[in-house]
C-alpha positions as MATLAB code, in Angstrom:
seq = 'MSEKGILKLCKNGHQFYKRSDCPTCPICEKEIKSTESFLTLIAAPARRALERVNIHSLEDLAKWSEGEIIRLHGMGPSTIPKLKKALEEQGLSFKS';
ca = [
       0.000    0.000    0.000;
       1.313    3.433   -0.931;
       0.846    6.674    1.051;
      -2.338    7.274   -0.958;
      -3.750    3.862   -0.126;
      -4.586    0.866   -2.268;
      -5.212    1.374   -5.980;
      -8.728    0.180   -6.763;
     -10.818   -0.188   -9.904;
     -14.585    0.374   -9.859;
     -17.164   -1.395  -12.017;
     -17.176    1.631  -14.353;
     -13.430    1.381  -14.946;
     -12.319    4.314  -12.768;
      -9.059    3.936  -10.896;
      -8.815    5.473   -7.429;
      -6.876    5.112   -4.189;
      -8.453    4.215   -0.832;
      -6.895    3.626    2.558;
      -9.903    1.658    3.776;
     -11.791   -1.309    2.364;
     -14.648    0.999    1.314;
     -15.529    0.148   -2.309;
     -17.202    3.507   -3.093;
     -15.610    5.160   -6.114;
     -15.095    8.914   -5.568;
     -15.246    9.543   -9.327;
     -18.647    7.858   -9.637;
     -19.837    9.807   -6.570;
     -18.901   13.112   -8.239;
     -20.722   12.102  -11.419;
     -23.875   11.279   -9.455;
     -23.756   14.584   -7.579;
     -23.571   16.483  -10.867;
     -27.006   15.230  -11.954;
     -30.261   16.961  -11.096;
     -31.844   13.890   -9.502;
     -33.549   14.104   -6.105;
     -30.891   11.628   -4.989;
     -28.349   14.472   -4.926;
     -30.240   15.996   -1.984;
     -29.379   13.167    0.394;
     -26.217   11.698    1.868;
     -24.398    8.965   -0.031;
     -25.320    6.107    2.372;
     -29.018    6.963    2.036;
     -28.721    7.300   -1.743;
     -27.040    3.920   -1.998;
     -29.763    2.398    0.208;
     -32.434    3.634   -2.210;
     -30.472    2.469   -5.228;
     -30.081   -1.011   -3.678;
     -33.867   -1.406   -3.737;
     -34.182    0.077   -7.246;
     -35.524    3.490   -6.254;
     -34.222    5.846   -8.920;
     -37.096    8.311   -9.274;
     -39.654   10.051   -7.089;
     -42.310    7.870   -8.693;
     -40.394    4.798   -7.493;
     -40.104    6.339   -4.021;
     -43.853    7.045   -3.825;
     -44.507    3.290   -4.039;
     -42.906    2.853   -0.610;
     -44.161    3.856    2.845;
     -42.145    6.171    5.060;
     -41.662    3.297    7.518;
     -40.249    1.023    4.834;
     -37.775    3.689    3.761;
     -36.583    4.591    7.263;
     -35.817    0.905    7.934;
     -33.359    0.721    5.018;
     -29.755    0.479    6.140;
     -28.111    3.856    5.507;
     -31.132    6.091    6.139;
     -30.374    8.863    8.582;
     -32.799   11.088   10.511;
     -32.291   14.064    8.184;
     -33.152   12.061    5.063;
     -36.909   11.580    5.456;
     -37.763   15.324    5.605;
     -35.721   15.898    2.437;
     -37.466   13.044    0.664;
     -40.906   14.249    1.810;
     -40.184   17.730    0.478;
     -38.993   16.388   -2.883;
     -42.115   14.229   -3.166;
     -44.430   17.117   -2.216;
     -42.830   19.394   -4.811;
     -43.899   16.880   -7.460;
     -47.379   16.356   -6.011;
     -46.439   12.935   -4.620;
     -46.217   11.367   -1.189;
     -45.117    8.190    0.526;
     -47.499    5.225    0.223;
     -49.990    5.066    3.122;
];
């Protein structure tokens, strides 16, 4: 391991260094943050939790209850209010 860490390769072909065993590619993270998706409003662990269950749009999110979302690993207390606001702005809400 060099001073920068271990050279890793992500599934998209980006090379990056990490000192931990965390597989998250910082290049992919920057690309995601540059989009205008509602997912850019929330922290990376919460975003990854939604992506793991195939939630990629507000319409996908509206098919889930608030309780189901909060139980996903990676959801923090500040995430739900942000998601509610994004849903409301599009005339949507969590499933009852």
